[in-house]
C-alpha positions in Angstrom: 116.1 230.1 331.5 115.0 230.9 335.1 111.5 229.5 334.7 112.9 226.2 333.5 115.2 225.7 336.5 112.5 224.2 338.8 111.3 221.5 336.3 114.9 220.8 335.4 115.9 220.1 339.0 112.8 218.0 339.5 113.5 215.9 336.4 117.1 215.3 337.7 115.8 214.2 341.1 113.2 211.9 339.5 115.8 210.4 337.2 118.2 210.0 340.1 115.6 208.2 342.2 114.8 205.9 339.3 118.4 205.0 338.9 118.8 204.3 342.6 115.8 202.0 342.7 117.1 200.2 339.6 120.5 199.9 341.2 119.0 198.3 344.4 117.1 195.8 342.2 120.2 195.0 340.3 122.2 194.5 343.5 119.6 192.0 344.7 119.6 190.2 341.3 123.3 189.9 341.2 123.4 188.8 344.9 120.9 186.1 344.1 122.8 185.0 341.0 126.0 184.9 343.0 124.4 182.9 345.8 123.3 180.1 343.5 126.5 180.2 341.4 128.9 179.7 344.2 126.9 176.8 345.6 127.0 175.1 342.2 130.8 175.0 342.3 132.3 171.6 343.2 133.4 171.1 346.8 131.6 172.1 350.0 133.9 173.1 352.9 131.0 173.7 355.2 129.7 170.2 354.8 133.3 168.9 355.1 133.6 170.8 358.5 130.2 169.4 359.6 131.4 165.8 358.8 134.7 166.5 360.5 132.9 167.6 363.7 130.8 164.4 363.6 134.0 162.3 363.2 135.3 164.0 366.3 132.4 162.6 368.3 129.8 165.3 368.1 126.2 164.4 367.5 124.5 165.8 364.3 122.6 168.4 366.3 125.8 169.6 368.0 127.7 169.7 364.7 124.9 171.7 363.1 124.9 174.2 366.0 128.7 174.5 365.8 128.6 175.1 362.1 125.8 177.6 362.5 127.9 179.6 365.1 131.0 179.5 362.9 129.5 180.2 359.5 126.0 181.6 360.0 124.0 178.9 358.2 123.4 175.1 358.2 124.8 173.2 355.1 121.9 170.7 355.2 119.2 173.3 355.2 117.1 173.4 352.0 118.6 175.8 349.5 115.6 178.2 349.6 116.0 178.6 353.4 119.7 179.3 352.9 118.8 181.9 350.2 116.2 183.7 352.4 118.7 183.8 355.3 121.4 185.2 352.9 119.1 187.9 351.6 118.0 188.8 355.1 121.7 189.2 356.1 122.4 191.4 353.2 119.5 193.7 354.1 121.0 194.0 357.5 124.4 194.7 356.1 125.7 191.4 357.4 127.7 189.5 354.8 128.1 186.4 357.0 131.3 184.7 358.3 134.2 183.4 356.4 134.8 179.7 356.0 138.6 179.8 355.3 139.3 182.4 358.0 137.5 180.3 360.7 134.4 182.4 361.3 135.8 185.9 360.9 133.1 188.3 359.7 133.4 188.8 355.9 132.8 192.5 356.2 135.8 192.8 358.5 138.0 190.9 356.1 136.9 193.0 353.1 137.4 196.3 354.9 140.9 195.3 355.8 141.7 194.4 352.2 139.9 197.3 350.5 142.5 200.1 351.3 145.3 198.2 349.6 143.3 197.9 346.4 142.0 201.4 346.5 145.4 203.0 346.9 147.0 200.7 344.3 144.3 201.1 341.6 143.4 204.8 342.2 147.0 205.8 341.8 147.5 203.8 338.6 144.1 204.8 337.2 144.7 208.6 337.7 148.2 208.4 336.3 147.1 206.4 333.2 144.1 208.7 332.7 146.0 211.9 332.7 148.9 210.6 330.5 146.5 208.7 328.2 144.2 211.7 327.7 147.0 214.1 326.9 148.7 211.7 324.6 145.4 211.0 322.9 144.9 214.7 322.1 148.4 215.0 320.7 147.9 211.8 318.6 144.7 213.1 317.2 145.9 216.6 316.4 149.2 215.3 314.9 147.8 212.1 313.4 149.4 212.8 310.1 152.9 213.3 311.5 155.5 210.7 312.7 154.9 211.9 316.3 151.2 211.1 316.2 151.8 207.8 314.5 154.4 206.8 317.2 152.1 207.8 320.0 149.2 205.8 318.5 151.5 202.8 318.0 152.5 202.9 321.7 148.9 203.0 322.8 148.0 200.1 320.5 150.9 198.0 321.9 150.2 198.8 325.5 146.4 198.1 325.0 147.1 194.7 323.6 149.4 193.5 326.4 147.4 191.6 329.2 147.9 192.8 332.8 149.6 189.7 334.0 152.1 189.7 331.1 152.9 193.4 331.8 153.4 192.6 335.5 155.7 189.6 334.9 157.7 191.7 332.4 158.2 194.6 334.8 159.0 192.3 337.7 161.6 190.4 335.6 163.3 193.6 334.4 163.3 195.6 337.6 163.8 192.8 340.2 166.0 190.3 338.2 167.9 192.0 335.5 168.1 195.3 337.4 167.6 194.7 341.1 166.2 198.2 341.7 162.8 197.4 343.3 161.5 194.8 345.7 159.1 192.1 344.6 156.3 190.5 346.6 154.4 191.7 349.7 153.2 195.3 350.3 156.2 196.3 352.5 159.3 195.0 354.2 158.2 192.5 356.9 161.2 193.4 359.0 159.9 197.0 359.5 157.4 198.1 362.2 154.2 199.3 360.6 153.3 202.8 361.5 153.7 206.5 360.5 157.5 206.5 360.2 159.9 207.2 357.3 161.3 203.7 356.7 157.9 202.1 356.7 156.4 204.7 354.3 159.4 204.5 352.0 159.0 200.7 352.0 155.3 201.0 351.1 156.1 203.3 348.2 158.9 201.1 346.8 156.8 198.0 347.0 153.9 199.8 345.3 155.8 201.2 342.3 155.7 198.0 340.2 152.0 197.1 340.7 151.0 200.7 340.2 153.1 200.9 337.0 151.6 197.6 335.8 148.1 199.0 336.2 148.9 202.4 334.7 150.8 201.0 331.6 148.1 198.4 330.9 145.4 201.1 331.1 147.2 203.8 329.3 146.5 202.4 325.8 142.8 202.3 326.3 142.6 206.0 327.4 144.9 207.1 324.6 142.9 205.4 321.8 139.5 206.4 323.2 140.6 210.0 323.6 142.1 210.1 320.1 138.9 208.7 318.6 136.8 211.2 320.5 139.0 214.2 319.5 138.9 213.2 315.8 135.1 213.1 315.9 135.0 216.5 317.6 137.3 218.0 315.0 134.6 217.6 312.4 131.9 219.4 314.4 130.5 222.7 313.0 131.7 224.8 315.9 135.3 223.9 315.2 134.9 224.9 311.5 133.2 228.2 312.7 136.0 228.9 315.1 138.6 228.5 312.3 136.6 230.9 310.1 136.4 233.5 312.8 140.2 233.3 313.4 140.1 232.0 316.9 143.6 231.1 318.2 144.7 227.5 317.8 145.3 227.1 321.5 141.8 228.2 322.3 140.3 225.9 319.7 142.4 223.0 321.2 141.0 223.8 324.6 137.4 223.6 323.3 138.2 220.4 321.4 139.7 218.7 324.5 136.8 219.9 326.7 134.2 218.4 324.4 136.2 215.2 323.5 136.8 214.3 327.2 133.1 214.3 328.1 132.5 210.6 327.0 135.5 209.5 329.0 133.8 210.6 332.3 131.5 207.6 332.2 134.4 205.2 331.4 136.5 206.7 334.2 133.7 206.4 336.7 133.0 202.8 335.7 136.7 202.1 336.0 136.6 203.3 339.6 133.7 200.9 340.2 135.6 198.0 338.6 138.8 198.8 340.6 137.7 196.3 343.3 138.0 193.4 340.9 140.2 194.7 338.2 143.5 194.3 340.0 143.1 190.6 340.5 146.1 189.5 338.4 148.3 192.3 339.5 147.7 191.6 343.2 148.3 187.9 342.6 151.7 188.5 340.9 153.0 191.0 343.4 151.4 189.3 346.5 149.5 192.4 347.3 146.9 191.8 350.1 144.0 193.6 348.3 140.5 192.5 347.2 141.7 190.8 344.1 144.0 188.5 346.0 141.3 188.0 348.6 138.8 187.0 345.8 141.3 184.4 344.4 141.8 183.0 347.9 138.0 182.7 348.4 137.6 180.9 345.1 140.5 178.5 345.8 139.1 177.7 349.3 135.5 177.5 348.2 134.7 180.2 350.8 131.0 180.9 349.9 130.4 183.9 352.2 133.7 185.6 351.2 133.1 185.0 347.5 129.6 186.3 347.8 130.7 189.4 349.8 133.5 190.2 347.3 131.2 189.8 344.3 128.6 191.9 346.0 131.1 194.7 346.8 132.2 194.8 343.1 128.5 195.0 342.0 127.6 197.8 344.4 130.7 199.7 343.4 130.0 199.5 339.7 126.3 200.4 340.1 127.1 203.4 342.3 129.9 204.5 339.9 127.4 204.3 337.0 124.8 206.4 338.8 127.4 209.0 339.8 128.7 209.1 336.2 125.3 209.5 334.8 124.6 212.4 337.2 127.9 214.1 336.6 127.6 213.8 332.9 124.4 215.7 332.9 126.0 218.4 335.0 129.1 218.9 332.9 127.4 218.7 329.6 124.6 221.3 329.0 123.4 219.3 325.9 122.3 216.5 328.2 120.5 218.8 330.5 118.5 220.2 327.7 
């Protein structure tokens, strides 16, 4: 095994380098697609601003200079020139300036909204993953019992309910029928933001419903996937061999869970990548100032730079998560390394 370690590490590095290059190419392709897609949408607020400045008495040259300063490009430039300017900005990590936020840098807006989405989705994702995986193992092992059938039914029901329906239901139950939790906004506006008890408690209370919405709507998918994976592992030869050798049931269950959970690593990593756009409906319902809400605002206001920046962030996150998942999968599963 020692002599194979060098070539093995070399192969991993070559594979990782190929994935990184492919990821960069994919980012550029998606960025190009997004550039042309958002400009095919009806309505052009940049041109509207240009015409407004002319109506105020500016000359066309003055209006173009003002628009260039505010938004970073001229609306009447040929599309190919706007495209080259856009790609050049991306290569310099400059996502342009927002239209709806009056020239504020897009990267600044995204960085302010990202922590809200990361905290919200990460908490719900981890909770749903842990509960769903454990429930999936039980549902598979006890699939012929009433307990297993009940767990599977709960996963099927939760998996079939859309996020916005789940969010509206929880909001109606816990803010209208039982007024136990606050609704809307990430915290009580009357409190002073900072590291103090009342503000932190307000953050937690306002986050309970959106986190629960994400966790419950994701729980069914993890459960059903884990159950299917466990059932497929139960038929493997090493499980039959362990039964013949008289290995304890608890030890066999640990082996089964370890092998069955491996395919879920990729799904989990991709879910982390999709977190930046996957909470769109939840943030809209609960008025959470995250990336999902920001993306909706950008679409409604035809904010080209902000839309492109949000889409680009989602693309980069998914591609990076995919590369990390592929690398980790080969680390945790010796069969892939071989």
